[in-house]
OpenMM code with the backbone's topology and positions (N, CA, C; nanometers):
from openmm import Vec3, app, unit

residues = "UNK UNK UNK UNK UNK UNK UNK UNK UNK UNK UNK UNK UNK UNK UNK UNK UNK UNK UNK UNK UNK UNK UNK UNK UNK UNK UNK UNK UNK UNK UNK UNK UNK UNK UNK UNK UNK UNK UNK UNK UNK UNK UNK UNK UNK UNK UNK UNK UNK UNK UNK UNK UNK UNK UNK UNK UNK UNK UNK UNK UNK UNK UNK UNK UNK UNK UNK UNK UNK UNK UNK UNK UNK UNK UNK UNK UNK UNK UNK UNK UNK UNK UNK UNK UNK UNK UNK UNK UNK UNK UNK UNK UNK UNK UNK UNK UNK UNK UNK UNK UNK UNK UNK UNK UNK UNK UNK UNK UNK UNK UNK UNK UNK UNK UNK UNK UNK UNK UNK UNK UNK UNK UNK UNK UNK UNK UNK UNK UNK UNK UNK UNK UNK UNK UNK UNK UNK UNK UNK UNK UNK UNK UNK UNK UNK UNK UNK UNK UNK UNK UNK UNK UNK UNK UNK UNK".split()
positions = [
    Vec3(1.8259, 1.8198, 3.3199),
    Vec3(1.6895, 1.6836, 3.3092),
    Vec3(1.6803, 1.6498, 3.2488),
    Vec3(1.6795, 1.5331, 3.1976),
    Vec3(1.6242, 1.3864, 3.1263),
    Vec3(1.4802, 1.4229, 3.0478),
    Vec3(1.4844, 1.4239, 2.9011),
    Vec3(1.3535, 1.4434, 2.8639),
    Vec3(1.2876, 1.2779, 2.8234),
    Vec3(1.1784, 1.2402, 2.8046),
    Vec3(1.1262, 1.0812, 2.7957),
    Vec3(1.1397, 1.1120, 2.6259),
    Vec3(1.2338, 1.0147, 2.6202),
    Vec3(1.2505, 0.9890, 2.4481),
    Vec3(1.1090, 0.9287, 2.3632),
    Vec3(1.1218, 0.9707, 2.2699),
    Vec3(1.0019, 0.9453, 2.1981),
    Vec3(0.9798, 0.8057, 2.1591),
    Vec3(0.8902, 0.7277, 2.1572),
    Vec3(0.8710, 0.5829, 2.1715),
    Vec3(0.8146, 0.5781, 2.0391),
    Vec3(0.7150, 0.6105, 1.9373),
    Vec3(0.6599, 0.5993, 1.8326),
    Vec3(0.6005, 0.7550, 1.7890),
    Vec3(0.6573, 0.7168, 1.6348),
    Vec3(0.6106, 0.8326, 1.5610),
    Vec3(0.6222, 0.7848, 1.4068),
    Vec3(0.5436, 0.8627, 1.3221),
    Vec3(0.5144, 0.8244, 1.2021),
    Vec3(0.6578, 0.8099, 1.1109),
    Vec3(0.7497, 0.9052, 1.1941),
    Vec3(0.8682, 0.9166, 1.1372),
    Vec3(0.9913, 0.7678, 1.1649),
    Vec3(0.9269, 0.7154, 1.2308),
    Vec3(1.0191, 0.5534, 1.2625),
    Vec3(0.9475, 0.4645, 1.1725),
    Vec3(0.8493, 0.4756, 1.0879),
    Vec3(0.8039, 0.3844, 0.9978),
    Vec3(0.8370, 0.3857, 0.8750),
    Vec3(0.9394, 0.3568, 0.7976),
    Vec3(0.9828, 0.3306, 0.6511),
    Vec3(0.8832, 0.2467, 0.5725),
    Vec3(0.8338, 0.2733, 0.4674),
    Vec3(0.7185, 0.1917, 0.3988),
    Vec3(0.7609, 0.2212, 0.2270),
    Vec3(0.8275, 0.1152, 0.2106),
    Vec3(0.8418, 0.1058, 0.0493),
    Vec3(0.7505, -0.0230, -0.0330),
    Vec3(0.7225, 0.0122, -0.1356),
    Vec3(0.6380, -0.0489, -0.2320),
    Vec3(0.7481, -0.1222, -0.3981),
    Vec3(0.7469, -0.2688, -0.3688),
    Vec3(0.7823, -0.3029, -0.5345),
    Vec3(0.7173, -0.3765, -0.5830),
    Vec3(0.6664, -0.3557, -0.6863),
    Vec3(0.5810, -0.3856, -0.7993),
    Vec3(0.6531, -0.4614, -0.9258),
    Vec3(0.5775, -0.5758, -0.9805),
    Vec3(0.6191, -0.6581, -1.0741),
    Vec3(0.4944, -0.6602, -1.1846),
    Vec3(0.5117, -0.6753, -1.3242),
    Vec3(0.3943, -0.6594, -1.4073),
    Vec3(0.4382, -0.7567, -1.4972),
    Vec3(0.3585, -0.8731, -1.5035),
    Vec3(0.4083, -0.9517, -1.6000),
    Vec3(0.2709, -0.9995, -1.7006),
    Vec3(0.2910, -0.9863, -1.8455),
    Vec3(0.2253, -0.9851, -1.9326),
    Vec3(0.2324, -1.1177, -2.0094),
    Vec3(0.1271, -1.2012, -2.0443),
    Vec3(0.1071, -1.3095, -2.0741),
    Vec3(0.2665, -1.4019, -2.0178),
    Vec3(0.2778, -1.3631, -1.8569),
    Vec3(0.3671, -1.4759, -1.8574),
    Vec3(0.5012, -1.4094, -1.8236),
    Vec3(0.4985, -1.3128, -1.9122),
    Vec3(0.6612, -1.2376, -1.9317),
    Vec3(0.6710, -1.1428, -1.8548),
    Vec3(0.7983, -1.0832, -1.7723),
    Vec3(0.8175, -1.0010, -1.6749),
    Vec3(0.8054, -0.8845, -1.7826),
    Vec3(0.7263, -0.7587, -1.7493),
    Vec3(0.7537, -0.6346, -1.8558),
    Vec3(0.7429, -0.5163, -1.7594),
    Vec3(0.7605, -0.5226, -1.6584),
    Vec3(0.8132, -0.3934, -1.5681),
    Vec3(0.8203, -0.4401, -1.4146),
    Vec3(0.9172, -0.3444, -1.3943),
    Vec3(0.9354, -0.3670, -1.2286),
    Vec3(0.9572, -0.2221, -1.1773),
    Vec3(0.9138, -0.2138, -1.0849),
    Vec3(0.9448, -0.0033, -1.0233),
    Vec3(0.9466, -0.0755, -0.9053),
    Vec3(1.0017, 0.0214, -0.8087),
    Vec3(0.9869, 0.0545, -0.6354),
    Vec3(0.9281, 0.1710, -0.6016),
    Vec3(0.8913, 0.2106, -0.5075),
    Vec3(0.8969, 0.3318, -0.4605),
    Vec3(0.8569, 0.3576, -0.3059),
    Vec3(0.8882, 0.4575, -0.2467),
    Vec3(0.8366, 0.4754, -0.1255),
    Vec3(0.6623, 0.4900, -0.0940),
    Vec3(0.6158, 0.4872, 0.0334),
    Vec3(0.4918, 0.5151, 0.0342),
    Vec3(0.4527, 0.6476, 0.1084),
    Vec3(0.3661, 0.6969, 0.1330),
    Vec3(0.3191, 0.7928, 0.2590),
    Vec3(0.2608, 0.7438, 0.3350),
    Vec3(0.2071, 0.7369, 0.4735),
    Vec3(0.1179, 0.6799, 0.5756),
    Vec3(0.0758, 0.8193, 0.5738),
    Vec3(-0.0644, 0.7596, 0.5926),
    Vec3(-0.1400, 0.8710, 0.6412),
    Vec3(-0.1582, 0.9102, 0.7739),
    Vec3(-0.1795, 0.9970, 0.8073),
    Vec3(-0.2413, 1.0173, 0.9773),
    Vec3(-0.2995, 0.9539, 1.0418),
    Vec3(-0.4149, 0.8771, 0.9873),
    Vec3(-0.4562, 0.7372, 0.9923),
    Vec3(-0.3871, 0.6295, 1.0996),
    Vec3(-0.2332, 0.6415, 1.0637),
    Vec3(-0.1606, 0.5122, 1.1062),
    Vec3(-0.1430, 0.5161, 1.2379),
    Vec3(-0.1378, 0.6352, 1.2996),
    Vec3(-0.1019, 0.6644, 1.4558),
    Vec3(-0.2339, 0.5880, 1.5010),
    Vec3(-0.3477, 0.5689, 1.4948),
    Vec3(-0.5277, 0.5410, 1.5393),
    Vec3(-0.4684, 0.3739, 1.4823),
    Vec3(-0.4412, 0.3343, 1.3823),
    Vec3(-0.4114, 0.1653, 1.3359),
    Vec3(-0.2958, 0.1161, 1.4317),
    Vec3(-0.2253, 0.1729, 1.4545),
    Vec3(-0.1055, 0.1271, 1.4963),
    Vec3(-0.1435, 0.1051, 1.6868),
    Vec3(-0.1760, 0.1648, 1.7235),
    Vec3(-0.2672, 0.1873, 1.8580),
    Vec3(-0.3153, 0.0778, 1.8751),
    Vec3(-0.4336, 0.1126, 1.7976),
    Vec3(-0.5619, -0.0257, 1.8090),
    Vec3(-0.4815, -0.1762, 1.7527),
    Vec3(-0.3800, -0.1857, 1.6551),
    Vec3(-0.2827, -0.3145, 1.6276),
    Vec3(-0.2365, -0.3790, 1.7799),
    Vec3(-0.1753, -0.2900, 1.8334),
    Vec3(-0.0985, -0.3775, 1.9808),
    Vec3(-0.1837, -0.4367, 2.0293),
    Vec3(-0.3302, -0.3838, 2.0623),
    Vec3(-0.4051, -0.4731, 2.0982),
    Vec3(-0.5187, -0.5158, 2.0736),
    Vec3(-0.4466, -0.5780, 1.9334),
    Vec3(-0.5395, -0.6808, 1.8300),
    Vec3(-0.6459, -0.6328, 1.7811),
    Vec3(-0.6496, -0.5310, 1.7565),
    Vec3(-0.8377, -0.4715, 1.6850),
    Vec3(-0.8242, -0.4098, 1.5824),
    Vec3(-0.6260, -0.3934, 1.5390),
    Vec3(-0.6621, -0.3730, 1.3294),
    Vec3(-0.5538, -0.4558, 1.3239),
    Vec3(-0.5989, -0.4792, 1.2050),
    Vec3(-0.5306, -0.5004, 1.1148),
    Vec3(-0.5412, -0.4580, 0.9483),
    Vec3(-0.4333, -0.4627, 0.8913),
    Vec3(-0.4505, -0.4214, 0.7503),
    Vec3(-0.5348, -0.5025, 0.6410),
    Vec3(-0.6593, -0.4798, 0.5938),
    Vec3(-0.7393, -0.5490, 0.5317),
    Vec3(-0.7076, -0.5699, 0.4171),
    Vec3(-0.7178, -0.4748, 0.3477),
    Vec3(-0.7560, -0.4753, 0.1784),
    Vec3(-0.6528, -0.3650, 0.1101),
    Vec3(-0.6926, -0.3704, -0.0441),
    Vec3(-0.6006, -0.2675, -0.0954),
    Vec3(-0.6978, -0.2508, -0.1881),
    Vec3(-0.6392, -0.1083, -0.2656),
    Vec3(-0.6937, -0.0807, -0.3929),
    Vec3(-0.5888, -0.0058, -0.5162),
    Vec3(-0.6326, 0.0025, -0.6262),
    Vec3(-0.5272, 0.0564, -0.6989),
    Vec3(-0.6338, 0.1673, -0.7702),
    Vec3(-0.5604, 0.2724, -0.8173),
    Vec3(-0.6098, 0.3708, -0.8761),
    Vec3(-0.5292, 0.4439, -1.0055),
    Vec3(-0.5862, 0.5508, -1.0675),
    Vec3(-0.5189, 0.6198, -1.1965),
    Vec3(-0.4769, 0.7692, -1.1422),
    Vec3(-0.4793, 0.7862, -1.0278),
    Vec3(-0.4745, 0.9322, -0.9709),
    Vec3(-0.2644, 0.9797, -0.9704),
    Vec3(-0.2533, 1.0871, -1.0077),
    Vec3(-0.1323, 1.1032, -0.9977),
    Vec3(-0.0803, 1.1978, -0.9164),
    Vec3(-0.1665, 1.2485, -0.7983),
    Vec3(-0.1400, 1.3321, -0.7131),
    Vec3(-0.0649, 1.2959, -0.6476),
    Vec3(0.1358, 1.3612, -0.5773),
    Vec3(0.2089, 1.2789, -0.5279),
    Vec3(0.0931, 1.2398, -0.3854),
    Vec3(0.1566, 1.1412, -0.2963),
    Vec3(0.0790, 1.1114, -0.1838),
    Vec3(0.0910, 1.1747, -0.0452),
    Vec3(0.0232, 1.2153, 0.0293),
    Vec3(0.0198, 1.3143, 0.1701),
    Vec3(-0.0026, 1.2399, 0.2376),
    Vec3(-0.0075, 1.2483, 0.3604),
    Vec3(-0.0556, 1.2093, 0.4916),
    Vec3(-0.1768, 1.2571, 0.5247),
    Vec3(-0.2012, 1.3188, 0.4454),
    Vec3(-0.4064, 1.3824, 0.4776),
    Vec3(-0.5032, 1.2985, 0.3467),
    Vec3(-0.3875, 1.2219, 0.2967),
    Vec3(-0.4802, 1.1311, 0.2441),
    Vec3(-0.5626, 1.0438, 0.3102),
    Vec3(-0.7044, 1.0014, 0.2592),
    Vec3(-0.8389, 0.9782, 0.3148),
    Vec3(-0.8419, 0.8868, 0.2137),
    Vec3(-0.8280, 0.8829, 0.0960),
    Vec3(-0.8392, 0.7654, -0.0149),
    Vec3(-0.7805, 0.8076, -0.1135),
    Vec3(-0.7917, 0.6805, -0.2383),
    Vec3(-0.7284, 0.7218, -0.3575),
    Vec3(-0.7419, 0.8666, -0.4274),
    Vec3(-0.6785, 0.9176, -0.4671),
    Vec3(-0.7232, 1.0106, -0.5765),
    Vec3(-0.8584, 0.9435, -0.6563),
    Vec3(-0.8352, 0.8243, -0.7290),
    Vec3(-0.8988, 0.8171, -0.8776),
    Vec3(-0.8856, 0.6512, -0.8534),
    Vec3(-0.9617, 0.5754, -0.7379),
    Vec3(-0.9671, 0.4817, -0.7045),
    Vec3(-1.0330, 0.4024, -0.8852),
    Vec3(-0.9822, 0.2642, -0.9127),
    Vec3(-1.0638, 0.1667, -1.0111),
    Vec3(-1.1901, 0.1711, -0.9612),
    Vec3(-1.2760, 0.1933, -1.0181),
    Vec3(-1.4398, 0.1568, -0.9560),
    Vec3(-1.4313, -0.0101, -0.9219),
    Vec3(-1.4918, -0.0595, -0.8173),
    Vec3(-1.5321, -0.1899, -0.7859),
    Vec3(-1.4214, -0.2769, -0.7908),
    Vec3(-1.3099, -0.1933, -0.8028),
    Vec3(-1.2090, -0.2819, -0.7233),
    Vec3(-1.1352, -0.2674, -0.5751),
    Vec3(-1.1590, -0.3406, -0.4837),
    Vec3(-1.1166, -0.3555, -0.3367),
    Vec3(-1.0667, -0.5060, -0.3635),
    Vec3(-0.9748, -0.5771, -0.2758),
    Vec3(-0.9568, -0.6908, -0.2785),
    Vec3(-0.8465, -0.6932, -0.1258),
    Vec3(-0.8684, -0.8119, -0.0943),
    Vec3(-0.8007, -0.8605, 0.0353),
    Vec3(-0.6460, -0.8957, 0.0183),
    Vec3(-0.6056, -0.8502, 0.1340),
    Vec3(-0.4060, -0.8908, 0.0828),
    Vec3(-0.4251, -1.0058, 0.1211),
    Vec3(-0.3172, -1.0759, 0.0474),
    Vec3(-0.3030, -1.2030, -0.0139),
    Vec3(-0.2491, -1.2401, 0.1213),
    Vec3(-0.1052, -1.1947, 0.1650),
    Vec3(-0.0747, -1.2000, 0.2867),
    Vec3(0.0111, -1.1223, 0.3501),
    Vec3(-0.0004, -1.1606, 0.4537),
    Vec3(0.0286, -1.0421, 0.5656),
    Vec3(0.1197, -1.1174, 0.6750),
    Vec3(0.2567, -1.0750, 0.6989),
    Vec3(0.3392, -1.1488, 0.8035),
    Vec3(0.4228, -1.0310, 0.8355),
    Vec3(0.4775, -1.0576, 0.9945),
    Vec3(0.5529, -1.0026, 1.0421),
    Vec3(0.6767, -1.0230, 1.0936),
    Vec3(0.7724, -1.0071, 1.1108),
    Vec3(0.8988, -1.0633, 1.1278),
    Vec3(0.9946, -0.9986, 1.1685),
    Vec3(1.0614, -0.9800, 1.3307),
    Vec3(1.0871, -0.8580, 1.3997),
    Vec3(1.0474, -0.7286, 1.3698),
    Vec3(1.1030, -0.6707, 1.3121),
    Vec3(1.0525, -0.5040, 1.3106),
    Vec3(0.9779, -0.4847, 1.1655),
    Vec3(0.9453, -0.5608, 1.0587),
    Vec3(0.9012, -0.5835, 0.8818),
    Vec3(0.7654, -0.5979, 0.9087),
    Vec3(0.6899, -0.5507, 0.8308),
    Vec3(0.5268, -0.5977, 0.8513),
    Vec3(0.5615, -0.5910, 0.6456),
    Vec3(0.5184, -0.7313, 0.6152),
    Vec3(0.5131, -0.7620, 0.4829),
    Vec3(0.3656, -0.7894, 0.4157),
    Vec3(0.3190, -0.7482, 0.3426),
    Vec3(0.2078, -0.7520, 0.2895),
    Vec3(0.2445, -0.8175, 0.1066),
    Vec3(0.1609, -0.8935, 0.0901),
    Vec3(0.1542, -0.9395, -0.0835),
    Vec3(0.0099, -0.9395, -0.1550),
    Vec3(0.0004, -0.8437, -0.2495),
    Vec3(-0.0912, -0.7919, -0.3096),
    Vec3(-0.1166, -0.8623, -0.4722),
    Vec3(-0.1818, -0.8843, -0.5314),
    Vec3(-0.1587, -0.9360, -0.6543),
    Vec3(-0.3416, -0.9123, -0.7094),
    Vec3(-0.3054, -0.8378, -0.8664),
    Vec3(-0.3965, -0.8005, -0.9300),
    Vec3(-0.3973, -0.8871, -1.0427),
    Vec3(-0.4740, -1.0430, -1.0545),
    Vec3(-0.5142, -1.1454, -1.1655),
    Vec3(-0.5079, -1.0318, -1.2544),
    Vec3(-0.5299, -1.1316, -1.4086),
    Vec3(-0.4665, -1.0167, -1.5428),
    Vec3(-0.6547, -1.0151, -1.5233),
    Vec3(-0.7569, -1.1149, -1.5236),
    Vec3(-0.9002, -1.1054, -1.5382),
    Vec3(-0.9602, -0.9523, -1.4310),
    Vec3(-0.8899, -0.9038, -1.3775),
    Vec3(-0.9594, -0.7731, -1.3115),
    Vec3(-0.8859, -0.6674, -1.3086),
    Vec3(-0.9738, -0.6180, -1.3016),
    Vec3(-0.9311, -0.4218, -1.3045),
    Vec3(-0.9098, -0.3804, -1.4556),
    Vec3(-0.9406, -0.4515, -1.5268),
    Vec3(-0.8724, -0.4077, -1.6657),
    Vec3(-1.0061, -0.3467, -1.7928),
    Vec3(-1.0907, -0.3235, -1.7164),
    Vec3(-1.2245, -0.2292, -1.7919),
    Vec3(-1.1407, -0.1288, -1.8496),
    Vec3(-1.1594, -0.0860, -2.0012),
    Vec3(-1.0864, 0.0087, -1.9865),
    Vec3(-0.9688, 0.0172, -2.0269),
    Vec3(-0.9033, -0.0743, -2.0280),
    Vec3(-0.7486, -0.0493, -1.9845),
    Vec3(-0.6980, 0.0636, -1.8860),
    Vec3(-0.6915, 0.0662, -1.7866),
    Vec3(-0.7073, 0.1877, -1.7250),
    Vec3(-0.5394, 0.1935, -1.6478),
    Vec3(-0.4637, 0.3088, -1.6795),
    Vec3(-0.3534, 0.3296, -1.6538),
    Vec3(-0.2930, 0.3325, -1.4971),
    Vec3(-0.2849, 0.2676, -1.4404),
    Vec3(-0.2994, 0.2578, -1.2695),
    Vec3(-0.1602, 0.3070, -1.2225),
    Vec3(-0.1686, 0.4264, -1.1469),
    Vec3(-0.0352, 0.4796, -1.1318),
    Vec3(-0.0833, 0.4708, -0.9307),
    Vec3(-0.1007, 0.4566, -0.8869),
    Vec3(-0.1631, 0.4757, -0.7336),
    Vec3(-0.2237, 0.3077, -0.6642),
    Vec3(-0.1669, 0.2861, -0.5599),
    Vec3(-0.2286, 0.1857, -0.4501),
    Vec3(-0.2157, 0.2348, -0.3148),
    Vec3(-0.3166, 0.1276, -0.2526),
    Vec3(-0.3501, 0.2127, -0.1204),
    Vec3(-0.3701, 0.0754, -0.0225),
    Vec3(-0.3226, 0.0771, 0.0986),
    Vec3(-0.3905, -0.0080, 0.2152),
    Vec3(-0.4320, 0.0464, 0.3292),
    Vec3(-0.5927, -0.0352, 0.3192),
    Vec3(-0.6647, 0.0105, 0.4290),
    Vec3(-0.6821, -0.0731, 0.5213),
    Vec3(-0.7468, -0.0184, 0.6194),
    Vec3(-0.7979, -0.1544, 0.7404),
    Vec3(-0.9307, -0.1055, 0.7508),
    Vec3(-0.9840, -0.2207, 0.8356),
    Vec3(-1.1470, -0.1630, 0.8911),
    Vec3(-1.2143, -0.2307, 0.7826),
    Vec3(-1.2307, -0.2974, 0.7234),
    Vec3(-1.3038, -0.3296, 0.6289),
    Vec3(-1.2649, -0.2792, 0.4877),
    Vec3(-1.1634, -0.2155, 0.4821),
    Vec3(-1.1069, -0.1133, 0.3123),
    Vec3(-1.1707, 0.0062, 0.3321),
    Vec3(-1.2211, 0.0684, 0.4377),
    Vec3(-1.2772, 0.2078, 0.4769),
    Vec3(-1.1877, 0.3151, 0.5270),
    Vec3(-1.0495, 0.2346, 0.6016),
    Vec3(-0.9714, 0.3489, 0.6398),
    Vec3(-0.8391, 0.3495, 0.5597),
    Vec3(-0.7810, 0.4424, 0.5031),
    Vec3(-0.6584, 0.4371, 0.3886),
    Vec3(-0.5551, 0.4780, 0.5144),
    Vec3(-0.4353, 0.3195, 0.5271),
    Vec3(-0.3228, 0.3627, 0.6183),
    Vec3(-0.2318, 0.4126, 0.5308),
    Vec3(-0.1558, 0.3623, 0.4126),
    Vec3(-0.0636, 0.4439, 0.3033),
    Vec3(-0.1426, 0.4290, 0.1733),
    Vec3(-0.0157, 0.5120, 0.1273),
    Vec3(-0.0450, 0.5522, -0.0551),
    Vec3(0.0771, 0.5759, -0.1060),
    Vec3(0.0830, 0.5029, -0.1846),
    Vec3(0.1726, 0.5408, -0.3042),
    Vec3(0.1485, 0.5480, -0.4663),
    Vec3(0.2174, 0.6242, -0.4963),
    Vec3(0.1984, 0.6748, -0.6337),
    Vec3(0.3211, 0.6388, -0.7180),
    Vec3(0.3564, 0.5574, -0.7965),
    Vec3(0.4587, 0.5217, -0.8768),
    Vec3(0.4710, 0.6103, -0.9853),
    Vec3(0.6477, 0.6026, -1.0229),
    Vec3(0.6418, 0.7074, -1.1421),
    Vec3(0.6695, 0.6592, -1.3184),
    Vec3(0.6259, 0.5184, -1.3139),
    Vec3(0.6077, 0.4729, -1.4107),
    Vec3(0.4909, 0.3601, -1.4060),
    Vec3(0.3345, 0.4171, -1.4619),
    Vec3(0.2393, 0.3859, -1.4522),
    Vec3(0.2125, 0.2453, -1.4982),
    Vec3(0.1249, 0.1949, -1.4848),
    Vec3(0.1160, 0.0331, -1.5778),
    Vec3(-0.0160, 0.0328, -1.6578),
    Vec3(-0.0395, -0.0094, -1.7595),
    Vec3(-0.1470, -0.0133, -1.8580),
    Vec3(-0.2195, -0.1481, -1.8162),
    Vec3(-0.3200, -0.1295, -1.7473),
    Vec3(-0.3848, -0.2520, -1.7219),
    Vec3(-0.4428, -0.3347, -1.8610),
    Vec3(-0.4022, -0.3990, -1.8891),
    Vec3(-0.4924, -0.4967, -1.9437),
    Vec3(-0.5668, -0.6350, -1.9303),
    Vec3(-0.6098, -0.7179, -2.0022),
    Vec3(-0.6773, -0.8528, -1.9349),
    Vec3(-0.5362, -0.9658, -1.9507),
    Vec3(-0.4531, -0.9410, -2.0376),
    Vec3(-0.3006, -1.0109, -2.0137),
    Vec3(-0.2217, -0.9966, -1.9307),
    Vec3(-0.2069, -0.8672, -1.8420),
    Vec3(-0.1451, -0.8054, -1.7156),
    Vec3(-0.1643, -0.8338, -1.5956),
    Vec3(-0.0816, -0.9044, -1.5371),
    Vec3(-0.0871, -0.9404, -1.3659),
    Vec3(-0.0215, -0.8438, -1.3042),
    Vec3(-0.0309, -0.8182, -1.1859),
    Vec3(0.0254, -0.6921, -1.1146),
    Vec3(0.0454, -0.7684, -0.9858),
    Vec3(0.1973, -0.8074, -0.9380),
    Vec3(0.1779, -0.7804, -0.8141),
    Vec3(0.2586, -0.7210, -0.7258),
    Vec3(0.2569, -0.7232, -0.6041),
    Vec3(0.3017, -0.6276, -0.5450),
    Vec3(0.3749, -0.6749, -0.4043),
    Vec3(0.4849, -0.6102, -0.3642),
    Vec3(0.5336, -0.6714, -0.2038),
    Vec3(0.5453, -0.4961, -0.1393),
    Vec3(0.4427, -0.5066, -0.0426),
    Vec3(0.4392, -0.3683, 0.0150),
    Vec3(0.4756, -0.3926, 0.1653),
    Vec3(0.6180, -0.3369, 0.1952),
    Vec3(0.6477, -0.3355, 0.3118),
    Vec3(0.6555, -0.2043, 0.4403),
    Vec3(0.6279, -0.2114, 0.5432),
    Vec3(0.6778, -0.1180, 0.6414),
    Vec3(0.7722, -0.1475, 0.7536),
    Vec3(0.8802, -0.1138, 0.7804),
    Vec3(0.9784, -0.1199, 0.8211),
    Vec3(0.9565, -0.0640, 0.9709),
    Vec3(0.9890, -0.1234, 1.1037),
    Vec3(0.9886, -0.0132, 1.2204),
    Vec3(1.1005, 0.0143, 1.2881),
    Vec3(1.1340, 0.1719, 1.2710),
    Vec3(1.3025, 0.1856, 1.2740),
    Vec3(1.2717, 0.2395, 1.4521),
    Vec3(1.4064, 0.1233, 1.5527),
    Vec3(1.4074, 0.2016, 1.6840),
    Vec3(1.4022, 0.3211, 1.6954),
    Vec3(1.3626, 0.4139, 1.7434),
    Vec3(1.4212, 0.5545, 1.7813),
    Vec3(1.5382, 0.5469, 1.8419),
    Vec3(1.6358, 0.6608, 1.8334),
    Vec3(1.7438, 0.6515, 1.8795),
    Vec3(1.7537, 0.7807, 2.0186),
] * unit.nanometer
topology = app.Topology()
chain = topology.addChain("A")
for resn in residues:
    res = topology.addResidue(resn, chain)
    for name in ("N", "CA", "C"):
        topology.addAtom(name, app.Element.getBySymbol(name[0]), res)
């Protein structure tokens, strides 16, 4: 008897994050990491198919606990920082998001940024979280640019 193939699973979405930091216009750091999709991603994907949901916000934080599918928020978000996703695009099976933290943003106290999160529903529901191995000290001269991608893999 033939079994029905699995059509969608979180295992079929591969997320990656690439981060560039410039200080006074000079590239000072470049890092890559894989993200963890949260348990909320399945509901988001179903709503996205019918046009209800779009990733709309991102946050940064100082938490260091590894990302987990049960996460509902960043471990330690930078207070007062939630920003619209700059550019959101989809091409074939890849969703790309460009995020930007300007030099004058989120630098009070020079937080050491180690986690990033993507949200939907006006920034209230966490979709994906990443913790980077090489944290970024956010100063008033540091700009952070992030390219976050989700690649949807066709199940075999």
